[in-house]
C-alpha positions in Angstrom: -0.2 0.0 -0.1 1.1 3.4 -0.7 -0.6 6.2 1.1 -3.5 3.8 1.5 -3.8 2.6 -2.0 -3.0 -0.6 -3.4 -0.5 -0.3 -6.3 -2.7 -2.1 -8.7 -5.2 0.9 -8.7 -2.8 3.1 -10.1 -3.0 3.9 -13.3 0.7 4.3 -14.1 4.1 3.7 -11.8 7.2 5.3 -13.3 10.6 3.7 -12.3 13.6 6.0 -12.3 15.7 3.5 -13.6 13.5 3.1 -16.8 12.5 6.7 -16.6 13.2 7.5 -20.7 10.7 4.8 -21.5 8.3 5.2 -18.7 7.9 9.0 -19.7 7.6 7.9 -23.7 4.7 5.6 -22.5 2.9 8.2 -19.9 3.2 10.5 -23.1 1.4 8.5 -25.5 -0.9 6.6 -23.2 -2.2 9.3 -20.7 -1.2 12.6 -22.9 -1.8 11.4 -26.4 1.7 13.1 -26.8 3.6 11.1 -29.6 6.5 9.8 -28.1 9.2 11.5 -30.5 7.7 14.7 -29.3 9.0 14.3 -26.0 12.5 15.3 -24.8 13.9 14.1 -21.6 16.4 16.0 -19.4 18.6 14.9 -17.3 19.2 17.6 -14.6 20.5 17.4 -11.1 22.4 14.0 -11.5 25.6 12.4 -10.2 28.9 11.3 -11.9 27.5 7.7 -11.5 25.2 8.0 -15.1 24.7 4.2 -16.4 26.6 2.6 -13.6 25.0 1.7 -10.1 26.1 3.2 -7.1 28.7 1.5 -5.5 27.3 0.4 -1.8 29.1 -2.6 0.0 26.8 -5.2 0.2 26.7 -5.3 4.0 25.4 -1.9 3.9 22.9 -2.1 1.1 21.5 -5.3 2.9 21.1 -2.9 6.3 19.0 -0.2 4.0 17.4 -2.5 2.8 15.8 -4.2 5.5 15.2 -1.0 7.1 13.2 0.1 4.3 11.9 -2.9 4.0 8.3 -1.8 3.1 9.7 0.7 0.4 11.5 -2.4 -1.0 8.2 -4.3 -1.4 6.9 -1.4 -3.0 9.3 -1.2 -5.4 9.5 -4.5 -6.5 5.7 -5.0 -6.8 6.0 -1.7 -9.0 8.7 -3.3 -11.3 6.4 -6.6 -11.4 3.4 -4.2 -12.7 5.5 -2.7 -15.2 6.5 -5.9 -16.7 3.1 -7.1 -16.5 2.4 -3.6 -18.2 4.9 -4.0 -21.0 4.1 -8.0 -21.4 0.6 -6.9 -22.0 1.2 -4.0 -24.6 3.6 -6.1 -26.5 0.8 -8.6 -26.9 -1.8 -6.2 -27.7 0.7 -4.6 -30.6 1.3 -8.3 -31.9 -2.3 -9.0 -32.2 -2.8 -5.5 -33.8 -0.3 -6.0 -36.1 -1.5 -9.5 -37.0 -5.1 -8.2 -37.7 -4.1 -5.6 -39.9 -1.8 -7.6 -41.8 -4.8 -8.8 -43.6 -5.9 -5.2 -45.1 -5.2 -4.3 -48.5 -2.4 -1.9 -48.7 -1.2 -2.5 -44.9 2.4 -1.9 -44.6 4.6 -3.2 -41.4 
């Protein structure tokens, strides 16, 4: 639960590690804006671009244990994101297969 709401009741949850992809999905799905029109900006970032922060495993375990509820929410949000992506891919495949029978359709 996030502030009393089940994650399944939320229409969208963006994941920082997938910022660009999630922003593109959000723009297309909820704003009806073509992803090519969205330009993300990376402001206030550290020197770790593309690399995970280096944290000793013992300290990482302590942090995750202390924030166990947050970690549970994060992992569930990742699962929901993966489910959304699989569903989107399945729908796109069906749509492509259904459209292929129409005259003049090019994939």
